[in-house]
mmCIF file as gemmi writes it, N, C-alpha and C atoms, coordinates in Angstrom:
data_model
loop_
_atom_site.group_PDB
_atom_site.id
_atom_site.type_symbol
_atom_site.label_atom_id
_atom_site.label_alt_id
_atom_site.label_comp_id
_atom_site.label_asym_id
_atom_site.label_entity_id
_atom_site.label_seq_id
_atom_site.pdbx_PDB_ins_code
_atom_site.Cartn_x
_atom_site.Cartn_y
_atom_site.Cartn_z
_atom_site.occupancy
_atom_site.B_iso_or_equiv
_atom_site.pdbx_formal_charge
_atom_site.auth_seq_id
_atom_site.auth_asym_id
_atom_site.pdbx_PDB_model_num
ATOM 1 N N . MET Axp A 1 ? -4.24 -16.392 -63.629 1 0 ? 1 A 1
ATOM 2 C CA . MET Axp A 1 ? -5.266 -17.025 -62.817 1 0 ? 1 A 1
ATOM 3 C C . MET Axp A 1 ? -5.768 -16.015 -61.8 1 0 ? 1 A 1
ATOM 4 N N . ASN Axp A 2 ? -6.955 -16.195 -61.359 1 0 ? 2 A 1
ATOM 5 C CA . ASN Axp A 2 ? -7.694 -15.259 -60.536 1 0 ? 2 A 1
ATOM 6 C C . ASN Axp A 2 ? -7.79 -15.789 -59.107 1 0 ? 2 A 1
ATOM 7 N N . LEU Axp A 3 ? -6.7 -15.915 -58.381 1 0 ? 3 A 1
ATOM 8 C CA . LEU Axp A 3 ? -6.679 -16.582 -57.089 1 0 ? 3 A 1
ATOM 9 C C . LEU Axp A 3 ? -7.569 -15.887 -56.07 1 0 ? 3 A 1
ATOM 10 N N . GLY Axp A 4 ? -8.501 -16.659 -55.497 1 0 ? 4 A 1
ATOM 11 C CA . GLY Axp A 4 ? -9.359 -16.159 -54.446 1 0 ? 4 A 1
ATOM 12 C C . GLY Axp A 4 ? -10.482 -15.254 -54.914 1 0 ? 4 A 1
ATOM 13 N N . LEU Axp A 5 ? -10.562 -14.964 -56.198 1 0 ? 5 A 1
ATOM 14 C CA . LEU Axp A 5 ? -11.576 -14.069 -56.723 1 0 ? 5 A 1
ATOM 15 C C . LEU Axp A 5 ? -12.502 -14.841 -57.637 1 0 ? 5 A 1
ATOM 16 N N . GLU Axp A 6 ? -13.48 -14.14 -58.2 1 0 ? 6 A 1
ATOM 17 C CA . GLU Axp A 6 ? -14.385 -14.785 -59.139 1 0 ? 6 A 1
ATOM 18 C C . GLU Axp A 6 ? -13.616 -15.391 -60.303 1 0 ? 6 A 1
ATOM 19 N N . MET Axp A 7 ? -14.107 -16.5 -60.784 1 0 ? 7 A 1
ATOM 20 C CA . MET Axp A 7 ? -13.5 -17.177 -61.928 1 0 ? 7 A 1
ATOM 21 C C . MET Axp A 7 ? -14.096 -16.598 -63.208 1 0 ? 7 A 1
ATOM 22 N N . ASP Axp A 8 ? -13.262 -16.438 -64.225 1 0 ? 8 A 1
ATOM 23 C CA . ASP Axp A 8 ? -13.787 -16.011 -65.523 1 0 ? 8 A 1
ATOM 24 C C . ASP Axp A 8 ? -13.894 -17.223 -66.444 1 0 ? 8 A 1
ATOM 25 N N . CYS Axp A 9 ? -14.507 -17.013 -67.589 1 0 ? 9 A 1
ATOM 26 C CA . CYS Axp A 9 ? -14.763 -18.112 -68.528 1 0 ? 9 A 1
ATOM 27 C C . CYS Axp A 9 ? -13.468 -18.763 -69.017 1 0 ? 9 A 1
ATOM 28 N N . ASP Axp A 10 ? -12.445 -17.972 -69.292 1 0 ? 10 A 1
ATOM 29 C CA . ASP Axp A 10 ? -11.175 -18.525 -69.777 1 0 ? 10 A 1
ATOM 30 C C . ASP Axp A 10 ? -10.555 -19.465 -68.75 1 0 ? 10 A 1
ATOM 31 N N . GLU Axp A 11 ? -10.592 -19.073 -67.479 1 0 ? 11 A 1
ATOM 32 C CA . GLU Axp A 11 ? -10.026 -19.927 -66.442 1 0 ? 11 A 1
ATOM 33 C C . GLU Axp A 11 ? -10.836 -21.21 -66.302 1 0 ? 11 A 1
ATOM 34 N N . LEU Axp A 12 ? -12.152 -21.104 -66.394 1 0 ? 12 A 1
ATOM 35 C CA . LEU Axp A 12 ? -13.002 -22.293 -66.311 1 0 ? 12 A 1
ATOM 36 C C . LEU Axp A 12 ? -12.642 -23.286 -67.411 1 0 ? 12 A 1
ATOM 37 N N . VAL Axp A 13 ? -12.473 -22.792 -68.627 1 0 ? 13 A 1
ATOM 38 C CA . VAL Axp A 13 ? -12.124 -23.68 -69.745 1 0 ? 13 A 1
ATOM 39 C C . VAL Axp A 13 ? -10.79 -24.374 -69.471 1 0 ? 13 A 1
ATOM 40 N N . GLU Axp A 14 ? -9.843 -23.661 -68.907 1 0 ? 14 A 1
ATOM 41 C CA . GLU Axp A 14 ? -8.54 -24.258 -68.591 1 0 ? 14 A 1
ATOM 42 C C . GLU Axp A 14 ? -8.658 -25.353 -67.533 1 0 ? 14 A 1
ATOM 43 N N . LEU Axp A 15 ? -9.652 -25.248 -66.652 1 0 ? 15 A 1
ATOM 44 C CA . LEU Axp A 15 ? -9.76 -26.16 -65.515 1 0 ? 15 A 1
ATOM 45 C C . LEU Axp A 15 ? -10.814 -27.248 -65.68 1 0 ? 15 A 1
ATOM 46 N N . VAL Axp A 16 ? -11.507 -27.266 -66.812 1 0 ? 16 A 1
ATOM 47 C CA . VAL Axp A 16 ? -12.638 -28.191 -66.951 1 0 ? 16 A 1
ATOM 48 C C . VAL Axp A 16 ? -12.225 -29.655 -66.799 1 0 ? 16 A 1
ATOM 49 N N . THR Axp A 17 ? -11.089 -30.046 -67.298 1 0 ? 17 A 1
ATOM 50 C CA . THR Axp A 17 ? -10.655 -31.439 -67.182 1 0 ? 17 A 1
ATOM 51 C C . THR Axp A 17 ? -10.44 -31.822 -65.73 1 0 ? 17 A 1
ATOM 52 N N . GLU Axp A 18 ? -9.764 -30.949 -64.985 1 0 ? 18 A 1
ATOM 53 C CA . GLU Axp A 18 ? -9.546 -31.228 -63.561 1 0 ? 18 A 1
ATOM 54 C C . GLU Axp A 18 ? -10.872 -31.28 -62.808 1 0 ? 18 A 1
ATOM 55 N N . TYR Axp A 19 ? -11.805 -30.408 -63.188 1 0 ? 19 A 1
ATOM 56 C CA . TYR Axp A 19 ? -13.128 -30.41 -62.558 1 0 ? 19 A 1
ATOM 57 C C . TYR Axp A 19 ? -13.83 -31.74 -62.802 1 0 ? 19 A 1
ATOM 58 N N . LEU Axp A 20 ? -13.86 -32.182 -64.043 1 0 ? 20 A 1
ATOM 59 C CA . LEU Axp A 20 ? -14.524 -33.433 -64.378 1 0 ? 20 A 1
ATOM 60 C C . LEU Axp A 20 ? -13.839 -34.634 -63.744 1 0 ? 20 A 1
ATOM 61 N N . ASP Axp A 21 ? -12.538 -34.53 -63.516 1 0 ? 21 A 1
ATOM 62 C CA . ASP Axp A 21 ? -11.786 -35.605 -62.863 1 0 ? 21 A 1
ATOM 63 C C . ASP Axp A 21 ? -11.882 -35.548 -61.347 1 0 ? 21 A 1
ATOM 64 N N . GLY Axp A 22 ? -12.513 -34.493 -60.805 1 0 ? 22 A 1
ATOM 65 C CA . GLY Axp A 22 ? -12.605 -34.338 -59.352 1 0 ? 22 A 1
ATOM 66 C C . GLY Axp A 22 ? -11.281 -33.973 -58.709 1 0 ? 22 A 1
ATOM 67 N N . ALA Axp A 23 ? -10.424 -33.287 -59.475 1 0 ? 23 A 1
ATOM 68 C CA . ALA Axp A 23 ? -9.061 -33.005 -59.01 1 0 ? 23 A 1
ATOM 69 C C . ALA Axp A 23 ? -8.833 -31.554 -58.578 1 0 ? 23 A 1
ATOM 70 N N . LEU Axp A 24 ? -9.872 -30.742 -58.515 1 0 ? 24 A 1
ATOM 71 C CA . LEU Axp A 24 ? -9.692 -29.351 -58.09 1 0 ? 24 A 1
ATOM 72 C C . LEU Axp A 24 ? -9.606 -29.272 -56.569 1 0 ? 24 A 1
ATOM 73 N N . ASP Axp A 25 ? -8.776 -28.363 -56.075 1 0 ? 25 A 1
ATOM 74 C CA . ASP Axp A 25 ? -8.742 -28.123 -54.636 1 0 ? 25 A 1
ATOM 75 C C . ASP Axp A 25 ? -10.08 -27.491 -54.233 1 0 ? 25 A 1
ATOM 76 N N . PRO Axp A 26 ? -10.447 -27.565 -52.96 1 0 ? 26 A 1
ATOM 77 C CA . PRO Axp A 26 ? -11.772 -27.085 -52.539 1 0 ? 26 A 1
ATOM 78 C C . PRO Axp A 26 ? -12.07 -25.628 -52.904 1 0 ? 26 A 1
ATOM 79 N N . ALA Axp A 27 ? -11.116 -24.739 -52.764 1 0 ? 27 A 1
ATOM 80 C CA . ALA Axp A 27 ? -11.365 -23.323 -53.073 1 0 ? 27 A 1
ATOM 81 C C . ALA Axp A 27 ? -11.615 -23.12 -54.567 1 0 ? 27 A 1
ATOM 82 N N . THR Axp A 28 ? -10.828 -23.777 -55.398 1 0 ? 28 A 1
ATOM 83 C CA . THR Axp A 28 ? -11.004 -23.652 -56.846 1 0 ? 28 A 1
ATOM 84 C C . THR Axp A 28 ? -12.314 -24.309 -57.279 1 0 ? 28 A 1
ATOM 85 N N . HIS Axp A 29 ? -12.644 -25.439 -56.672 1 0 ? 29 A 1
ATOM 86 C CA . HIS Axp A 29 ? -13.908 -26.109 -56.976 1 0 ? 29 A 1
ATOM 87 C C . HIS Axp A 29 ? -15.087 -25.181 -56.65 1 0 ? 29 A 1
ATOM 88 N N . ARG Axp A 30 ? -15.031 -24.52 -55.524 1 0 ? 30 A 1
ATOM 89 C CA . ARG Axp A 30 ? -16.091 -23.587 -55.137 1 0 ? 30 A 1
ATOM 90 C C . ARG Axp A 30 ? -16.213 -22.476 -56.155 1 0 ? 30 A 1
ATOM 91 N N . ARG Axp A 31 ? -15.084 -21.875 -56.568 1 0 ? 31 A 1
ATOM 92 C CA . ARG Axp A 31 ? -15.103 -20.801 -57.568 1 0 ? 31 A 1
ATOM 93 C C . ARG Axp A 31 ? -15.66 -21.31 -58.898 1 0 ? 31 A 1
ATOM 94 N N . PHE Axp A 32 ? -15.287 -22.529 -59.265 1 0 ? 32 A 1
ATOM 95 C CA . PHE Axp A 32 ? -15.747 -23.143 -60.513 1 0 ? 32 A 1
ATOM 96 C C . PHE Axp A 32 ? -17.269 -23.295 -60.485 1 0 ? 32 A 1
ATOM 97 N N . THR Axp A 33 ? -17.793 -23.902 -59.421 1 0 ? 33 A 1
ATOM 98 C CA . THR Axp A 33 ? -19.235 -24.133 -59.349 1 0 ? 33 A 1
ATOM 99 C C . THR Axp A 33 ? -20.01 -22.824 -59.211 1 0 ? 33 A 1
ATOM 100 N N . GLU Axp A 34 ? -19.438 -21.834 -58.547 1 0 ? 34 A 1
ATOM 101 C CA . GLU Axp A 34 ? -20.092 -20.522 -58.466 1 0 ? 34 A 1
ATOM 102 C C . GLU Axp A 34 ? -20.193 -19.897 -59.855 1 0 ? 34 A 1
ATOM 103 N N . HIS Axp A 35 ? -19.139 -20.021 -60.64 1 0 ? 35 A 1
ATOM 104 C CA . HIS Axp A 35 ? -19.174 -19.485 -62.002 1 0 ? 35 A 1
ATOM 105 C C . HIS Axp A 35 ? -20.231 -20.216 -62.833 1 0 ? 35 A 1
ATOM 106 N N . LEU Axp A 36 ? -20.282 -21.548 -62.706 1 0 ? 36 A 1
ATOM 107 C CA . LEU Axp A 36 ? -21.277 -22.319 -63.46 1 0 ? 36 A 1
ATOM 108 C C . LEU Axp A 36 ? -22.698 -21.877 -63.128 1 0 ? 36 A 1
ATOM 109 N N . ALA Axp A 37 ? -22.948 -21.542 -61.877 1 0 ? 37 A 1
ATOM 110 C CA . ALA Axp A 37 ? -24.286 -21.124 -61.456 1 0 ? 37 A 1
ATOM 111 C C . ALA Axp A 37 ? -24.69 -19.793 -62.096 1 0 ? 37 A 1
ATOM 112 N N . LEU Axp A 38 ? -23.691 -18.989 -62.481 1 0 ? 38 A 1
ATOM 113 C CA . LEU Axp A 38 ? -23.964 -17.658 -63.028 1 0 ? 38 A 1
ATOM 114 C C . LEU Axp A 38 ? -23.804 -17.556 -64.539 1 0 ? 38 A 1
ATOM 115 N N . CYS Axp A 39 ? -23.181 -18.542 -65.164 1 0 ? 39 A 1
ATOM 116 C CA . CYS Axp A 39 ? -22.83 -18.433 -66.578 1 0 ? 39 A 1
ATOM 117 C C . CYS Axp A 39 ? -23.426 -19.611 -67.359 1 0 ? 39 A 1
ATOM 118 N N . ALA Axp A 40 ? -24.51 -19.348 -68.055 1 0 ? 40 A 1
ATOM 119 C CA . ALA Axp A 40 ? -25.183 -20.399 -68.817 1 0 ? 40 A 1
ATOM 120 C C . ALA Axp A 40 ? -24.288 -20.971 -69.911 1 0 ? 40 A 1
ATOM 121 N N . GLY Axp A 41 ? -23.471 -20.135 -70.524 1 0 ? 41 A 1
ATOM 122 C CA . GLY Axp A 41 ? -22.583 -20.603 -71.584 1 0 ? 41 A 1
ATOM 123 C C . GLY Axp A 41 ? -21.568 -21.608 -71.071 1 0 ? 41 A 1
ATOM 124 N N . CYS Axp A 42 ? -20.981 -21.328 -69.923 1 0 ? 42 A 1
ATOM 125 C CA . CYS Axp A 42 ? -20.004 -22.258 -69.35 1 0 ? 42 A 1
ATOM 126 C C . CYS Axp A 42 ? -20.682 -23.522 -68.832 1 0 ? 42 A 1
ATOM 127 N N . ALA Axp A 43 ? -21.891 -23.38 -68.283 1 0 ? 43 A 1
ATOM 128 C CA . ALA Axp A 43 ? -22.625 -24.56 -67.831 1 0 ? 43 A 1
ATOM 129 C C . ALA Axp A 43 ? -22.901 -25.491 -69.01 1 0 ? 43 A 1
ATOM 130 N N . GLU Axp A 44 ? -23.277 -24.916 -70.145 1 0 ? 44 A 1
ATOM 131 C CA . GLU Axp A 44 ? -23.514 -25.711 -71.352 1 0 ? 44 A 1
ATOM 132 C C . GLU Axp A 44 ? -22.208 -26.352 -71.833 1 0 ? 44 A 1
ATOM 133 N N . TYR Axp A 45 ? -21.126 -25.611 -71.791 1 0 ? 45 A 1
ATOM 134 C CA . TYR Axp A 45 ? -19.813 -26.131 -72.195 1 0 ? 45 A 1
ATOM 135 C C . TYR Axp A 45 ? -19.43 -27.342 -71.347 1 0 ? 45 A 1
ATOM 136 N N . VAL Axp A 46 ? -19.589 -27.234 -70.032 1 0 ? 46 A 1
ATOM 137 C CA . VAL Axp A 46 ? -19.244 -28.349 -69.144 1 0 ? 46 A 1
ATOM 138 C C . VAL Axp A 46 ? -20.114 -29.562 -69.454 1 0 ? 46 A 1
ATOM 139 N N . GLU Axp A 47 ? -21.396 -29.353 -69.707 1 0 ? 47 A 1
ATOM 140 C CA . GLU Axp A 47 ? -22.269 -30.48 -70.054 1 0 ? 47 A 1
ATOM 141 C C . GLU Axp A 47 ? -21.855 -31.114 -71.381 1 0 ? 47 A 1
ATOM 142 N N . GLN Axp A 48 ? -21.444 -30.289 -72.349 1 0 ? 48 A 1
ATOM 143 C CA . GLN Axp A 48 ? -20.956 -30.824 -73.62 1 0 ? 48 A 1
ATOM 144 C C . GLN Axp A 48 ? -19.689 -31.649 -73.407 1 0 ? 48 A 1
ATOM 145 N N . MET Axp A 49 ? -18.82 -31.184 -72.539 1 0 ? 49 A 1
ATOM 146 C CA . MET Axp A 49 ? -17.591 -31.935 -72.246 1 0 ? 49 A 1
ATOM 147 C C . MET Axp A 49 ? -17.925 -33.26 -71.556 1 0 ? 49 A 1
ATOM 148 N N . ARG Axp A 50 ? -18.872 -33.247 -70.623 1 0 ? 50 A 1
ATOM 149 C CA . ARG Axp A 50 ? -19.308 -34.49 -69.968 1 0 ? 50 A 1
ATOM 150 C C . ARG Axp A 50 ? -19.823 -35.495 -71.006 1 0 ? 50 A 1
ATOM 151 N N . GLU Axp A 51 ? -20.634 -35.005 -71.929 1 0 ? 51 A 1
ATOM 152 C CA . GLU Axp A 51 ? -21.204 -35.874 -72.957 1 0 ? 51 A 1
ATOM 153 C C . GLU Axp A 51 ? -20.111 -36.398 -73.885 1 0 ? 51 A 1
ATOM 154 N N . THR Axp A 52 ? -19.152 -35.562 -74.227 1 0 ? 52 A 1
ATOM 155 C CA . THR Axp A 52 ? -18.03 -35.989 -75.069 1 0 ? 52 A 1
ATOM 156 C C . THR Axp A 52 ? -17.242 -37.096 -74.394 1 0 ? 52 A 1
ATOM 157 N N . VAL Axp A 53 ? -16.946 -36.927 -73.119 1 0 ? 53 A 1
ATOM 158 C CA . VAL Axp A 53 ? -16.211 -37.942 -72.358 1 0 ? 53 A 1
ATOM 159 C C . VAL Axp A 53 ? -17.021 -39.233 -72.308 1 0 ? 53 A 1
ATOM 160 N N . ARG Axp A 54 ? -18.327 -39.107 -72.052 1 0 ? 54 A 1
ATOM 161 C CA . ARG Axp A 54 ? -19.183 -40.291 -71.976 1 0 ? 54 A 1
ATOM 162 C C . ARG Axp A 54 ? -19.189 -41.044 -73.306 1 0 ? 54 A 1
ATOM 163 N N . LEU Axp A 55 ? -19.376 -40.318 -74.396 1 0 ? 55 A 1
ATOM 164 C CA . LEU Axp A 55 ? -19.425 -40.952 -75.713 1 0 ? 55 A 1
ATOM 165 C C . LEU Axp A 55 ? -18.077 -41.535 -76.114 1 0 ? 55 A 1
ATOM 166 N N . ALA Axp A 56 ? -17.01 -40.818 -75.83 1 0 ? 56 A 1
ATOM 167 C CA . ALA Axp A 56 ? -15.681 -41.323 -76.182 1 0 ? 56 A 1
ATOM 168 C C . ALA Axp A 56 ? -15.374 -42.613 -75.434 1 0 ? 56 A 1
ATOM 169 N N . GLY Axp A 57 ? -15.908 -42.738 -74.239 1 0 ? 57 A 1
ATOM 170 C CA . GLY Axp A 57 ? -15.688 -43.947 -73.456 1 0 ? 57 A 1
ATOM 171 C C . GLY Axp A 57 ? -16.389 -45.17 -74.02 1 0 ? 57 A 1
ATOM 172 N N . THR Axp A 58 ? -17.332 -44.96 -74.93 1 0 ? 58 A 1
ATOM 173 C CA . THR Axp A 58 ? -18.052 -46.089 -75.515 1 0 ? 58 A 1
ATOM 174 C C . THR Axp A 58 ? -17.395 -46.597 -76.795 1 0 ? 58 A 1
ATOM 175 N N . LEU Axp A 59 ? -16.41 -45.864 -77.31 1 0 ? 59 A 1
ATOM 176 C CA . LEU Axp A 59 ? -15.751 -46.256 -78.554 1 0 ? 59 A 1
ATOM 177 C C . LEU Axp A 59 ? -14.66 -47.277 -78.297 1 0 ? 59 A 1
ATOM 178 N N . GLY Axp A 60 ? -14.581 -48.235 -79.185 1 0 ? 60 A 1
ATOM 179 C CA . GLY Axp A 60 ? -13.477 -49.177 -79.169 1 0 ? 60 A 1
ATOM 180 C C . GLY Axp A 60 ? -12.533 -48.869 -80.315 1 0 ? 60 A 1
ATOM 181 N N . GLU Axp A 61 ? -11.344 -49.403 -80.261 1 0 ? 61 A 1
ATOM 182 C CA . GLU Axp A 61 ? -10.355 -49.139 -81.308 1 0 ? 61 A 1
ATOM 183 C C . GLU Axp A 61 ? -10.881 -49.532 -82.683 1 0 ? 61 A 1
ATOM 184 N N . ASP Axp A 62 ? -11.649 -50.609 -82.749 1 0 ? 62 A 1
ATOM 185 C CA . ASP Axp A 62 ? -12.174 -51.084 -84.035 1 0 ? 62 A 1
ATOM 186 C C . ASP Axp A 62 ? -13.338 -50.236 -84.55 1 0 ? 62 A 1
ATOM 187 N N . ASP Axp A 63 ? -13.85 -49.315 -83.736 1 0 ? 63 A 1
ATOM 188 C CA . ASP Axp A 63 ? -14.961 -48.464 -84.15 1 0 ? 63 A 1
ATOM 189 C C . ASP Axp A 63 ? -14.526 -47.307 -85.045 1 0 ? 63 A 1
ATOM 190 N N . LEU Axp A 64 ? -13.236 -47.037 -85.117 1 0 ? 64 A 1
ATOM 191 C CA . LEU Axp A 64 ? -12.718 -45.928 -85.92 1 0 ? 64 A 1
ATOM 192 C C . LEU Axp A 64 ? -11.981 -46.439 -87.141 1 0 ? 64 A 1
ATOM 193 N N . ARG Axp A 65 ? -12.185 -45.761 -88.252 1 0 ? 65 A 1
ATOM 194 C CA . ARG Axp A 65 ? -11.374 -46.06 -89.435 1 0 ? 65 A 1
ATOM 195 C C . ARG Axp A 65 ? -9.926 -45.696 -89.113 1 0 ? 65 A 1
ATOM 196 N N . PRO Axp A 66 ? -8.974 -46.432 -89.65 1 0 ? 66 A 1
ATOM 197 C CA . PRO Axp A 66 ? -7.564 -46.154 -89.353 1 0 ? 66 A 1
ATOM 198 C C . PRO Axp A 66 ? -7.141 -44.721 -89.663 1 0 ? 66 A 1
ATOM 199 N N . ASP Axp A 67 ? -7.652 -44.128 -90.754 1 0 ? 67 A 1
ATOM 200 C CA . ASP Axp A 67 ? -7.255 -42.76 -91.083 1 0 ? 67 A 1
ATOM 201 C C . ASP Axp A 67 ? -7.801 -41.762 -90.049 1 0 ? 67 A 1
ATOM 202 N N . LEU Axp A 68 ? -9.017 -41.991 -89.553 1 0 ? 68 A 1
ATOM 203 C CA . LEU Axp A 68 ? -9.562 -41.107 -88.52 1 0 ? 68 A 1
ATOM 204 C C . LEU Axp A 68 ? -8.835 -41.289 -87.195 1 0 ? 68 A 1
ATOM 205 N N . ARG Axp A 69 ? -8.486 -42.524 -86.874 1 0 ? 69 A 1
ATOM 206 C CA . ARG Axp A 69 ? -7.716 -42.791 -85.655 1 0 ? 69 A 1
ATOM 207 C C . ARG Axp A 69 ? -6.395 -42.032 -85.699 1 0 ? 69 A 1
ATOM 208 N N . ASP Axp A 70 ? -5.711 -42.085 -86.835 1 0 ? 70 A 1
ATOM 209 C CA . ASP Axp A 70 ? -4.432 -41.385 -86.974 1 0 ? 70 A 1
ATOM 210 C C . ASP Axp A 70 ? -4.601 -39.873 -86.84 1 0 ? 70 A 1
ATOM 211 N N . LYS Axp A 71 ? -5.675 -39.331 -87.426 1 0 ? 71 A 1
ATOM 212 C CA . LYS Axp A 71 ? -5.932 -37.887 -87.316 1 0 ? 71 A 1
ATOM 213 C C . LYS Axp A 71 ? -6.214 -37.487 -85.866 1 0 ? 71 A 1
ATOM 214 N N . LEU Axp A 72 ? -6.995 -38.291 -85.164 1 0 ? 72 A 1
ATOM 215 C CA . LEU Axp A 72 ? -7.285 -37.996 -83.759 1 0 ? 72 A 1
ATOM 216 C C . LEU Axp A 72 ? -6.012 -38.053 -82.914 1 0 ? 72 A 1
ATOM 217 N N . LEU Axp A 73 ? -5.216 -39.078 -83.125 1 0 ? 73 A 1
ATOM 218 C CA . LEU Axp A 73 ? -3.955 -39.184 -82.371 1 0 ? 73 A 1
ATOM 219 C C . LEU Axp A 73 ? -3.047 -37.991 -82.651 1 0 ? 73 A 1
ATOM 220 N N . ALA Axp A 74 ? -2.967 -37.568 -83.912 1 0 ? 74 A 1
ATOM 221 C CA . ALA Axp A 74 ? -2.147 -36.402 -84.266 1 0 ? 74 A 1
ATOM 222 C C . ALA Axp A 74 ? -2.69 -35.141 -83.598 1 0 ? 74 A 1
ATOM 223 N N . ALA Axp A 75 ? -4.01 -35.004 -83.554 1 0 ? 75 A 1
ATOM 224 C CA . ALA Axp A 75 ? -4.609 -33.829 -82.921 1 0 ? 75 A 1
ATOM 225 C C . ALA Axp A 75 ? -4.304 -33.806 -81.427 1 0 ? 75 A 1
ATOM 226 N N . PHE Axp A 76 ? -4.426 -34.944 -80.76 1 0 ? 76 A 1
ATOM 227 C CA . PHE Axp A 76 ? -4.128 -34.99 -79.33 1 0 ? 76 A 1
ATOM 228 C C . PHE Axp A 76 ? -2.65 -34.751 -79.058 1 0 ? 76 A 1
ATOM 229 N N . ARG Axp A 77 ? -1.792 -35.294 -79.897 1 0 ? 77 A 1
ATOM 230 C CA . ARG Axp A 77 ? -0.354 -35.035 -79.726 1 0 ? 77 A 1
ATOM 231 C C . ARG Axp A 77 ? -0.059 -33.548 -79.923 1 0 ? 77 A 1
ATOM 232 N N . GLY Axp A 78 ? -0.689 -32.939 -80.926 1 0 ? 78 A 1
ATOM 233 C CA . GLY Axp A 78 ? -0.5 -31.518 -81.169 1 0 ? 78 A 1
ATOM 234 C C . GLY Axp A 78 ? -1.01 -30.683 -80.016 1 0 ? 78 A 1
ATOM 235 N N . TRP Axp A 79 ? -2.135 -31.079 -79.448 1 0 ? 79 A 1
ATOM 236 C CA . TRP Axp A 79 ? -2.697 -30.354 -78.305 1 0 ? 79 A 1
ATOM 237 C C . TRP Axp A 79 ? -1.743 -30.423 -77.129 1 0 ? 79 A 1
ATOM 238 N N . ARG Axp A 80 ? -1.17 -31.58 -76.875 1 0 ? 80 A 1
ATOM 239 C CA . ARG Axp A 80 ? -0.262 -31.742 -75.736 1 0 ? 80 A 1
ATOM 240 C C . ARG Axp A 80 ? 1.025 -30.951 -75.924 1 0 ? 80 A 1
ATOM 241 N N . THR Axp A 81 ? 1.493 -30.83 -77.163 1 0 ? 81 A 1
ATOM 242 C CA . THR Axp A 81 ? 2.759 -30.145 -77.418 1 0 ? 81 A 1
ATOM 243 C C . THR Axp A 81 ? 2.57 -28.684 -77.801 1 0 ? 81 A 1
ATOM 244 N N . GLY Axp A 82 ? 1.31 -28.277 -77.997 1 0 ? 82 A 1
ATOM 245 C CA . GLY Axp A 82 ? 1.025 -26.89 -78.371 1 0 ? 82 A 1
ATOM 246 C C . GLY Axp A 82 ? 1.225 -26.61 -79.855 1 0 ? 82 A 1
ATOM 247 N N . THR Axp A 83 ? 1.221 -27.662 -80.664 1 0 ? 83 A 1
ATOM 248 C CA . THR Axp A 83 ? 1.359 -27.501 -82.114 1 0 ? 83 A 1
ATOM 249 C C . THR Axp A 83 ? 0.058 -27.914 -82.784 1 0 ? 83 A 1
ATOM 250 N N . THR Axp A 84 ? -0.142 -27.436 -83.971 1 0 ? 84 A 1
ATOM 251 C CA . THR Axp A 84 ? -1.341 -27.783 -84.729 1 0 ? 84 A 1
ATOM 252 C C . THR Axp A 84 ? -0.95 -28.724 -85.851 1 0 ? 84 A 1
ATOM 253 N N . PRO Axp A 85 ? -1.545 -29.922 -85.889 1 0 ? 85 A 1
ATOM 254 C CA . PRO Axp A 85 ? -1.21 -30.847 -86.976 1 0 ? 85 A 1
ATOM 255 C C . PRO Axp A 85 ? -1.769 -30.352 -88.313 1 0 ? 85 A 1
ATOM 256 N N . SER Axp A 86 ? -1.11 -30.732 -89.378 1 0 ? 86 A 1
ATOM 257 C CA . SER Axp A 86 ? -1.625 -30.348 -90.711 1 0 ? 86 A 1
ATOM 258 C C . SER Axp A 86 ? -2.797 -31.248 -91.054 1 0 ? 86 A 1
ATOM 259 N N . PRO Axp A 87 ? -3.769 -30.728 -91.815 1 0 ? 87 A 1
ATOM 260 C CA . PRO Axp A 87 ? -4.989 -31.485 -92.131 1 0 ? 87 A 1
ATOM 261 C C . PRO Axp A 87 ? -4.756 -32.707 -92.966 1 0 ? 87 A 1
């Protein structure tokens, strides 16, 4: 991590969830928003994440086929544990 200095793209990606949740400390939030102002790619990434969160919030359990639901759950479990589920 780049404490007190400019934020790079990798650090921004690691912190995007906390940013969207409003959970960054003031100094990190400032570095995050400064990076967004200078990096069009990261600004687009954050907007894509916002849209993903918005769309995911509109889905109900019955909106997904059971096989897709199971694949999504496996992917999220793998992400949390650092493993990749088999296809």
